[in-house]
Rosetta silent file (secondary structure, phi, psi, omega in degrees, C-alpha in Angstrom):
SEQUENCE: MTEVSSSEYLLLHALADGELDAAAAMSLEARLAADPVLAAEYARILAVKERTKALGKPTVSPDFAARIAAITSDAKSTSARPQARILSFDHPSWRALAASVVLTAFAASGGTYLLSSAPHYDFSVEDQVANDHHRSLLATSPIDVVSTDRHTVKPWLDQKLGMSPPTADLSAAGFPLVGGRVDVVAGDAVPTLVYGRRKHLISVVAIPLKGDGMQSVEPVSKTVDGYNMVDWTGNGFKYLAVSDLDPAELRSFVDDFRKQ
SCORE:     score description
SCORE:     0.000 S_00000001
   1 L     0.000  134.759 -175.685  -86.821  171.918    0.546 S_00000001
   2 L  -108.504  -22.894  179.472  -87.299  169.704    3.633 S_00000001
   3 L  -152.539  161.541 -178.496  -90.489  171.029    5.237 S_00000001
   4 L   -94.993  126.183 -179.244  -93.412  173.314    4.556 S_00000001
   5 L   -76.360  166.319 -178.847  -93.387  176.616    6.441 S_00000001
   6 H   -63.128  -38.776  179.390  -96.486  178.058    8.111 S_00000001
   7 H   -66.760  -38.981  177.660  -96.790  180.799    5.488 S_00000001
   8 H   -67.570  -35.598  178.434  -96.542  178.253    2.686 S_00000001
   9 H   -61.978  -41.252  178.183  -99.117  176.108    4.464 S_00000001
  10 H   -66.242  -39.946  178.734 -101.556  179.036    4.458 S_00000001
  11 H   -63.586  -39.921  179.982 -100.880  179.698    0.775 S_00000001
  12 H   -63.675  -40.717  177.665 -101.556  176.052   -0.093 S_00000001
  13 H   -65.494  -38.642  178.794 -104.893  176.186    1.733 S_00000001
  14 H   -64.363  -39.566  177.613 -105.755  179.420   -0.068 S_00000001
  15 H   -64.961  -42.917 -179.599 -104.953  177.776   -3.403 S_00000001
  16 H   -63.769  -31.061 -178.991 -107.054  174.729   -2.520 S_00000001
  17 L   -91.031    0.511  179.204 -109.973  177.021   -1.612 S_00000001
  18 L    70.074   31.055 -175.599 -109.583  179.084   -4.799 S_00000001
  19 L   -99.231   -1.725  178.954 -108.810  182.224   -2.822 S_00000001
  20 L   -91.078  148.213  174.811 -105.650  183.284   -4.669 S_00000001
  21 L   -73.767  173.123 -171.991 -105.687  185.666   -7.580 S_00000001
  22 H   -60.727  -42.363 -177.316 -104.526  184.418  -10.972 S_00000001
  23 H   -66.621  -44.201 -179.845 -100.940  185.668  -10.644 S_00000001
  24 H   -66.737  -39.407  178.949 -100.439  184.242   -7.166 S_00000001
  25 H   -64.217  -41.942 -179.228 -102.022  180.923   -8.132 S_00000001
  26 H   -65.075  -40.318  178.918  -99.815  180.628  -11.202 S_00000001
  27 H   -63.953  -43.391 -179.214  -96.708  181.385   -9.172 S_00000001
  28 H   -69.709  -36.527  178.143  -97.574  178.813   -6.518 S_00000001
  29 H   -64.736  -34.895  176.598  -98.450  176.158   -9.117 S_00000001
  30 H   -65.249  -38.466  177.562  -95.023  176.662  -10.678 S_00000001
  31 H   -67.906  -36.993  178.497  -93.444  176.030   -7.270 S_00000001
  32 H   -62.263  -37.582 -179.141  -95.577  172.920   -6.799 S_00000001
  33 H   -68.222  -27.387 -176.070  -94.287  171.527  -10.074 S_00000001
  34 H   -99.119  -11.057 -174.056  -90.690  172.034   -8.980 S_00000001
  35 L  -125.161  100.689 -178.525  -90.963  171.053   -5.306 S_00000001
  36 H   -59.955  -34.466 -179.585  -92.135  167.471   -4.536 S_00000001
  37 H   -66.540  -45.936  178.908  -92.412  168.186   -0.780 S_00000001
  38 H   -64.585  -40.984  179.882  -94.650  171.193   -1.351 S_00000001
  39 H   -64.651  -38.966  179.276  -96.651  169.266   -3.950 S_00000001
  40 H   -64.923  -40.206  178.526  -97.120  166.338   -1.561 S_00000001
  41 H   -65.143  -38.727  178.478  -98.432  168.671    1.170 S_00000001
  42 H   -65.008  -40.890  177.803 -100.830  170.247   -1.322 S_00000001
  43 H   -62.286  -37.967  178.981 -102.062  166.784   -2.344 S_00000001
  44 H   -64.886  -40.931  179.192 -102.611  165.977    1.344 S_00000001
  45 H   -62.492  -43.795  179.124 -104.673  169.153    1.813 S_00000001
  46 H   -63.442  -38.013  179.977 -106.830  168.283   -1.194 S_00000001
  47 H   -64.451  -41.402  178.749 -107.292  164.760    0.140 S_00000001
  48 H   -64.718  -39.724  178.203 -108.470  166.081    3.524 S_00000001
  49 H   -60.951  -44.432  179.273 -110.894  168.456    1.776 S_00000001
  50 H   -64.745  -38.071  178.978 -112.357  165.573   -0.192 S_00000001
  51 H   -62.968  -39.513  179.949 -112.541  163.511    2.998 S_00000001
  52 H   -64.626  -41.008  179.419 -114.441  166.323    4.708 S_00000001
  53 H   -62.456  -32.023 -176.064 -116.942  166.504    1.874 S_00000001
  54 H   -77.226  -15.257 -179.691 -117.540  162.778    2.213 S_00000001
  55 L   -68.173  132.500  179.807 -118.464  163.038    5.894 S_00000001
  56 L   -76.895  162.977  177.699 -122.155  162.696    6.413 S_00000001
  57 L   -69.661  127.767 -177.929 -124.285  165.119    8.358 S_00000001
  58 L   -62.587  142.792  179.467 -124.208  164.059   12.045 S_00000001
  59 L   -93.920  128.405  179.837 -127.416  162.621   13.406 S_00000001
  60 L   -88.888  131.353 -179.451 -128.762  164.211   16.583 S_00000001
  61 L   -69.225  151.999  178.316 -130.217  161.775   19.105 S_00000001
  62 H   -57.324  -36.286 -179.372 -133.861  162.288   20.166 S_00000001
  63 H   -65.431  -44.029  179.537 -132.725  162.893   23.754 S_00000001
  64 H   -64.487  -42.731  179.263 -130.289  165.616   22.699 S_00000001
  65 H   -61.568  -38.282  179.809 -132.924  167.236   20.443 S_00000001
  66 H   -65.165  -38.867 -179.895 -135.409  167.222   23.333 S_00000001
  67 H   -68.886  -37.838  176.515 -132.942  168.986   25.640 S_00000001
  68 H   -63.271  -42.266  178.677 -132.222  171.632   22.997 S_00000001
  69 H   -62.469  -37.678  179.735 -135.969  172.171   22.576 S_00000001
  70 H   -66.366  -40.165  178.765 -136.318  172.511   26.339 S_00000001
  71 H   -63.035  -44.930 -179.369 -133.546  175.113   26.473 S_00000001
  72 H   -61.884  -43.791 -179.342 -135.154  177.102   23.647 S_00000001
  73 H   -63.631  -41.489 -179.548 -138.544  176.955   25.305 S_00000001
  74 H   -66.191  -38.311 -179.629 -137.122  178.014   28.641 S_00000001
  75 H   -66.328  -38.231  179.375 -135.226  180.909   27.048 S_00000001
  76 H   -64.822  -44.015 -178.760 -138.389  182.173   25.360 S_00000001
  77 H   -66.322  -33.159  179.656 -140.380  182.044   28.578 S_00000001
  78 H   -68.286  -42.197 -178.330 -137.572  183.793   30.418 S_00000001
  79 H   -67.350  -23.813 -179.279 -137.385  186.650   27.913 S_00000001
  80 H   -78.070  -15.217 -179.289 -141.137  187.148   28.239 S_00000001
  81 L   -82.369  132.409 -178.004 -140.847  187.826   31.964 S_00000001
  82 L   -74.011  -30.922 -175.239 -140.448  191.499   32.814 S_00000001
  83 L   -87.877  148.871  177.055 -138.572  190.985   36.054 S_00000001
  84 L   -78.011  157.857  176.850 -134.930  189.973   36.252 S_00000001
  85 L  -142.208  154.857 -179.414 -133.916  186.849   38.063 S_00000001
  86 L   -84.285  126.155 -179.137 -130.721  185.504   39.446 S_00000001
  87 L   -82.544  143.523 -179.417 -129.327  182.672   37.396 S_00000001
  88 L  -139.032  145.747  176.909 -128.073  179.623   39.168 S_00000001
  89 L   -70.589   -7.954  175.582 -126.346  176.448   38.048 S_00000001
  90 L   -79.018  -15.370 -178.191 -128.950  174.651   40.118 S_00000001
  91 L   -71.477  138.732 -178.018 -131.561  175.692   37.566 S_00000001
  92 H   -56.323  -36.438 -176.370 -132.517  172.884   35.129 S_00000001
  93 H   -64.536  -36.966  179.352 -131.969  175.084   32.047 S_00000001
  94 H   -71.155  -34.686  176.189 -128.327  175.731   32.977 S_00000001
  95 H   -65.295  -39.391  178.958 -127.714  172.072   33.576 S_00000001
  96 H   -66.392  -40.862  179.559 -129.196  171.349   30.157 S_00000001
  97 H   -62.958  -43.743  178.430 -127.109  174.112   28.596 S_00000001
  98 H   -60.290  -41.213  179.367 -123.955  172.779   30.228 S_00000001
  99 H   -62.937  -40.427 -178.730 -124.805  169.320   28.996 S_00000001
 100 H   -66.395  -36.593  177.750 -125.295  170.604   25.472 S_00000001
 101 H   -63.215  -43.752  179.543 -121.915  172.406   25.580 S_00000001
 102 H   -61.854  -44.710 -179.088 -120.214  169.227   26.717 S_00000001
 103 H   -64.894  -39.955  178.700 -121.936  167.203   24.016 S_00000001
 104 H   -62.891  -44.980  179.000 -121.080  169.794   21.367 S_00000001
 105 H   -61.377  -40.059  179.009 -117.431  169.810   22.444 S_00000001
 106 H   -63.605  -43.130 -179.236 -117.422  166.020   22.402 S_00000001
 107 H   -64.205  -41.063 -179.266 -118.933  165.956   18.918 S_00000001
 108 H   -65.549  -43.895 -179.869 -116.424  168.541   17.663 S_00000001
 109 H   -66.177  -34.470  177.158 -113.465  166.704   19.151 S_00000001
 110 H   -63.773  -41.839  178.092 -114.801  163.460   17.694 S_00000001
 111 H   -64.823  -40.998  178.382 -114.978  165.018   14.240 S_00000001
 112 H   -62.106  -41.614  179.193 -111.480  166.416   14.612 S_00000001
 113 H   -63.437  -39.656 -179.298 -110.209  162.999   15.650 S_00000001
 114 H   -61.407  -43.537 -178.994 -111.947  161.407   12.682 S_00000001
 115 H   -68.500  -45.740 -175.968 -110.293  163.840   10.265 S_00000001
 116 H   -69.045  -28.458 -178.189 -106.861  163.725   11.853 S_00000001
 117 H   -90.078   -7.620 -178.986 -106.867  159.944   12.080 S_00000001
 118 L   -71.154  143.748  176.140 -108.108  159.426    8.523 S_00000001
 119 L   -59.911  141.931 -178.018 -105.527  158.170    6.016 S_00000001
 120 L   -74.141  -31.543 -173.011 -104.221  160.995    3.889 S_00000001
 121 L  -126.377   57.426 -179.414 -104.166  159.092    0.623 S_00000001
 122 L   -97.846   11.740  174.618 -107.063  156.684    0.782 S_00000001
 123 L   -85.607  153.911 -179.249 -108.504  157.788   -2.540 S_00000001
 124 L   -68.450  157.544  176.677 -108.052  155.540   -5.501 S_00000001
 125 H   -60.060  -39.545 -179.713 -105.275  156.235   -7.956 S_00000001
 126 H   -61.094  -42.291  178.589 -107.923  156.735  -10.628 S_00000001
 127 H   -61.689  -43.212 -178.165 -109.660  159.435   -8.555 S_00000001
 128 H   -66.793  -39.693  179.370 -106.392  161.289   -8.003 S_00000001
 129 H   -65.567  -41.796  177.709 -105.448  161.123  -11.685 S_00000001
 130 H   -63.322  -40.346  178.488 -108.877  162.439  -12.705 S_00000001
 131 H   -65.586  -40.665  178.652 -108.549  165.257  -10.156 S_00000001
 132 H   -62.741  -41.908  178.975 -105.063  166.153  -11.409 S_00000001
 133 H   -63.530  -44.631  179.768 -106.359  166.289  -14.982 S_00000001
 134 H   -61.729  -44.787 -179.828 -109.303  168.446  -13.922 S_00000001
 135 H   -63.332  -36.297  179.812 -107.043  170.772  -11.947 S_00000001
 136 H   -65.164  -33.992  179.512 -104.675  171.129  -14.923 S_00000001
 137 H   -70.415  -25.810  179.220 -107.567  172.280  -17.098 S_00000001
 138 H   -85.863  -19.034 -177.380 -108.401  174.982  -14.544 S_00000001
 139 L   -73.522  166.581  178.316 -104.799  176.165  -14.211 S_00000001
 140 L   -57.767  -40.650  176.258 -103.281  178.924  -16.293 S_00000001
 141 L  -135.587  133.180 -179.610 -101.424  176.267  -18.264 S_00000001
 142 L   -78.056   -1.786 -177.116 -102.199  172.508  -18.241 S_00000001
 143 L  -135.702  153.505  178.818  -98.536  171.704  -18.881 S_00000001
 144 L   -92.114  -35.397  177.774  -95.170  172.581  -17.348 S_00000001
 145 E  -123.254  121.092 -177.125  -93.069  172.160  -20.482 S_00000001
 146 E   -96.336  115.151  178.598  -94.629  173.152  -23.799 S_00000001
 147 L  -167.920  140.505  173.742  -93.237  171.237  -26.727 S_00000001
 148 L   -93.723    1.633 -177.465  -94.412  169.054  -29.576 S_00000001
 149 L  -100.561  115.773 -179.140  -90.975  167.467  -29.686 S_00000001
 150 H   -64.594  -22.665  178.616  -90.673  164.289  -27.655 S_00000001
 151 H   -76.164   -5.951  172.579  -86.912  164.816  -27.610 S_00000001
 152 H  -100.562  -43.096 -176.337  -87.588  167.917  -25.508 S_00000001
 153 H   -67.426  -46.540 -176.492  -90.315  166.574  -23.221 S_00000001
 154 H   -61.551  -47.297  176.771  -88.608  163.316  -22.285 S_00000001
 155 H   -62.388  -33.432  179.725  -85.290  164.927  -21.181 S_00000001
 156 H   -63.851  -44.221  178.123  -87.253  167.548  -19.218 S_00000001
 157 H   -66.552  -38.410  177.152  -89.067  164.829  -17.249 S_00000001
 158 H   -59.159  -42.457 -178.064  -85.810  162.950  -16.789 S_00000001
 159 H   -68.150  -37.990 -177.329  -84.230  166.065  -15.327 S_00000001
 160 H   -75.818  -41.327 -169.465  -87.169  166.746  -12.997 S_00000001
 161 H  -118.474  -10.919 -176.204  -87.896  163.213  -11.788 S_00000001
 162 L    76.597   14.505  177.843  -84.974  161.050  -12.816 S_00000001
 163 L  -163.685  159.490  174.346  -87.295  158.982  -14.989 S_00000001
 164 L  -161.553  146.489  179.503  -89.685  159.335  -17.910 S_00000001
 165 L   -78.803  164.538  171.496  -91.962  156.973  -19.816 S_00000001
 166 L   -55.018  131.086 -175.447  -91.533  156.201  -23.520 S_00000001
 167 L  -106.998   99.910 -174.890  -92.805  159.306  -25.305 S_00000001
 168 L   -75.937  144.126  173.266  -94.673  158.257  -28.439 S_00000001
 169 L   -96.959  104.709 -175.607  -94.938  160.521  -31.490 S_00000001
 170 E  -114.102   21.415 -178.400  -98.590  160.206  -32.488 S_00000001
 171 H   -62.646  -35.622 -179.641  -98.927  163.347  -34.595 S_00000001
 172 H   -66.535  -25.614  179.450  -99.485  161.258  -37.737 S_00000001
 173 H   -89.829    1.293  179.022 -102.438  159.567  -36.021 S_00000001
 174 L    90.777   15.507  177.388 -103.984  162.925  -35.099 S_00000001
 175 E  -124.775   74.276 -177.342 -102.776  163.012  -31.496 S_00000001
 176 L   -66.831  143.469  173.397  -99.931  165.564  -31.410 S_00000001
 177 E   -68.771  133.555  179.944  -97.764  165.811  -28.318 S_00000001
 178 E  -103.773  -35.048 -179.487  -98.427  169.091  -26.504 S_00000001
 179 E   163.400 -155.208 -179.344  -95.971  168.832  -23.616 S_00000001
 180 E  -151.283  165.874  176.395  -95.518  167.336  -20.170 S_00000001
 181 E  -155.214  172.098  176.713  -95.936  168.108  -16.501 S_00000001
 182 E  -107.271  123.115  174.496  -95.312  166.639  -13.055 S_00000001
 183 E  -108.118  165.859  176.860  -98.355  165.351  -11.160 S_00000001
 184 E  -119.386  118.487 -179.719  -98.581  164.018   -7.613 S_00000001
 185 E  -125.063  123.467 -178.048 -100.309  160.655   -7.126 S_00000001
 186 L    53.796   35.781  176.551 -100.459  159.022   -3.672 S_00000001
 187 L    84.445   -1.905 -179.588  -97.841  161.478   -2.490 S_00000001
 188 E  -109.742  138.207  175.119  -95.346  160.647   -5.242 S_00000001
 189 E   -76.523  128.426 -176.204  -94.322  162.957   -8.073 S_00000001
 190 E  -132.818  152.991  179.681  -94.930  161.163  -11.382 S_00000001
 191 E   -78.177  144.309  176.883  -94.443  162.102  -15.054 S_00000001
 192 E  -133.528  126.212  174.592  -97.444  163.044  -17.178 S_00000001
 193 E   -94.727  144.544 -179.218  -97.476  163.376  -20.949 S_00000001
 194 E  -123.881  123.804  178.537 -100.092  165.632  -22.536 S_00000001
 195 E  -116.585  161.657 -179.565 -101.441  165.055  -26.025 S_00000001
 196 E  -117.414  154.542  174.069 -104.038  166.984  -28.042 S_00000001
 197 E  -150.146  103.394 -172.059 -107.018  165.976  -30.159 S_00000001
 198 L    52.101 -118.875 -178.682 -108.804  168.928  -31.741 S_00000001
 199 L   -97.311    8.696 -178.420 -109.833  171.024  -28.671 S_00000001
 200 E  -100.207  151.913  174.177 -109.410  168.149  -26.213 S_00000001
 201 E  -115.131  144.888  176.961 -106.407  167.291  -24.064 S_00000001
 202 E  -120.284  120.085  175.394 -105.326  163.806  -23.038 S_00000001
 203 E   -96.254  126.509  177.668 -103.237  163.383  -19.885 S_00000001
 204 E  -113.694  101.986 -179.969 -101.166  160.193  -19.787 S_00000001
 205 E   -88.193  131.261 -178.243  -99.941  159.605  -16.239 S_00000001
 206 E  -117.753  111.836 -179.389  -97.113  157.072  -15.930 S_00000001
 207 E  -103.774  118.815 -178.197  -96.597  155.520  -12.489 S_00000001
 208 E   -62.743  138.884 -179.173  -93.424  153.435  -12.172 S_00000001
 209 L   -97.209  156.729  179.302  -94.048  149.821  -11.119 S_00000001
 210 L  -133.378  152.309  171.592  -92.065  147.807   -8.629 S_00000001
 211 H    55.961 -122.929 -173.457  -91.598  144.113   -7.900 S_00000001
 212 H   -73.970   -7.357 -177.178  -94.470  141.844   -8.899 S_00000001
 213 H   -88.571   15.918 -174.445  -96.342  144.614  -10.685 S_00000001
 214 H   -81.281  -14.215 -175.588  -94.035  144.568  -13.702 S_00000001
 215 L   -71.661  152.857 -179.042  -96.190  142.285  -15.861 S_00000001
 216 L   -77.432  142.792  177.415  -98.203  143.815  -18.713 S_00000001
 217 E  -128.366  134.794 -178.035 -101.941  144.236  -18.302 S_00000001
 218 E   -66.208  155.463 -177.733 -104.317  144.922  -21.184 S_00000001
 219 E   -63.834  143.481  176.139 -106.158  148.291  -21.325 S_00000001
 220 E  -127.019  126.560  179.556 -109.361  148.728  -19.345 S_00000001
 221 E   -93.564  144.853  179.857 -111.778  151.565  -20.128 S_00000001
 222 E  -158.770  174.339  174.050 -113.782  153.258  -17.406 S_00000001
 223 E  -121.791  127.688 -177.646 -115.346  156.551  -16.344 S_00000001
 224 E  -130.172  120.500  178.461 -113.973  158.354  -13.290 S_00000001
 225 L    50.805   38.688  176.677 -115.456  161.579  -11.919 S_00000001
 226 L    86.846   -4.568  178.891 -117.026  162.367  -15.278 S_00000001
 227 E  -106.485  146.742  173.902 -113.850  161.763  -17.311 S_00000001
 228 E   -81.015  142.053 -174.764 -113.151  158.867  -19.623 S_00000001
 229 E  -144.505  143.840  173.062 -110.106  156.865  -18.603 S_00000001
 230 E  -129.803  129.028  176.941 -108.109  153.905  -19.893 S_00000001
 231 E  -124.501  147.266  178.882 -105.484  152.212  -17.734 S_00000001
 232 E  -160.352  171.294  176.401 -102.965  149.524  -18.580 S_00000001
 233 E  -127.137  153.585  179.574  -99.429  148.488  -17.673 S_00000001
 234 E   169.754  152.807  178.437  -96.342  147.959  -19.770 S_00000001
 235 L    56.940   30.688  176.858  -92.681  148.921  -20.021 S_00000001
 236 L    81.748    8.807 -179.342  -92.393  149.119  -16.245 S_00000001
 237 E  -128.981  150.626  164.260  -95.177  151.687  -15.838 S_00000001
 238 E   -96.023  119.255 -178.004  -98.837  151.757  -14.933 S_00000001
 239 E  -101.092  143.112  172.204 -100.418  154.136  -17.442 S_00000001
 240 E  -135.176  111.437  176.719 -103.644  156.054  -16.976 S_00000001
 241 E   -98.228  124.778 -175.752 -104.932  158.076  -19.952 S_00000001
 242 E  -130.730  139.583 -177.874 -107.690  160.500  -18.959 S_00000001
 243 E  -168.165  165.857  169.757 -109.650  162.967  -21.081 S_00000001
 244 L   -93.753   12.664  176.596 -113.093  164.310  -21.898 S_00000001
 245 L   -67.000  154.981  176.814 -112.530  162.870  -25.344 S_00000001
 246 L   -54.374  139.905 -177.266 -115.054  160.355  -26.689 S_00000001
 247 H   -54.290  -39.904 -178.888 -114.377  156.881  -25.199 S_00000001
 248 H   -66.485  -40.495  178.971 -113.787  155.304  -28.627 S_00000001
 249 H   -68.843  -37.464  178.466 -111.275  157.991  -29.627 S_00000001
 250 H   -64.677  -40.730  178.538 -109.496  157.714  -26.282 S_00000001
 251 H   -66.525  -36.984  176.117 -109.198  153.957  -26.732 S_00000001
 252 H   -62.507  -40.345  176.720 -107.881  154.522  -30.278 S_00000001
 253 H   -60.269  -45.642 -178.859 -105.262  156.852  -28.821 S_00000001
 254 H   -62.515  -41.817  179.171 -104.215  154.209  -26.295 S_00000001
 255 H   -60.706  -43.762  178.839 -103.934  151.566  -28.998 S_00000001
 256 H   -66.660  -39.073 -179.969 -101.667  153.835  -31.068 S_00000001
 257 H   -61.234  -42.058 -176.005  -99.638  154.772  -27.969 S_00000001
 258 H   -72.783  -20.563 -179.707  -98.999  151.118  -27.120 S_00000001
 259 H   -73.277  -20.746 -176.264  -97.818  150.312  -30.642 S_00000001
 260 L   -98.837    0.000    0.000  -94.785  152.583  -30.265 S_00000001
């Protein structure tokens, strides 16, 4: 696929707004997993939505507020008069109304420019990974390929993306492999391994490194959007493990993962 059609664009917006029924959402999510172009457009839509939420409420200047108050007052006094009158653009209220329309149009166009000119992927990688994990928990299935066998998951990711991270077998440590999926981070499709711990899921996103970023970096624990996260680099990947698991258990998982 080379471009997103108008009908697909509407479906992506409906999915982002939670307006699709379960069957339609599941069908579209399956297409997103298989189509990097469609997935990238969906990621862009989500980024714009988040950007919109971050916009503050516009502040109205005292002069503008005074003119609006004058228009309202004039309209009330006009409605109280029993006789009709001929409206003229020479009347102060119409000049004020025209001014308010111009200002409103200017404000709207300014907001549109702000949104359209905003970078599409200016959220941190950590924010996007946390959002992908959260979205997977809301989806019909948090994984694209269901398997506890790393010899099944790794080839599946290789086939989908042409790459896959080392897939550790941590079942003996109490972290069984559940499967894998394709996530989109900063517009790029990346492999994600999914492990289980009792009723919790751990998403391990592996972002391939390039150039000077190949050196290993020790794990760092943090909290992102309410989820616990540990990130580190090694074996040519930047890893981000995210879960609602207890921070100590998540760090234990990362330590076991890095040993293999």
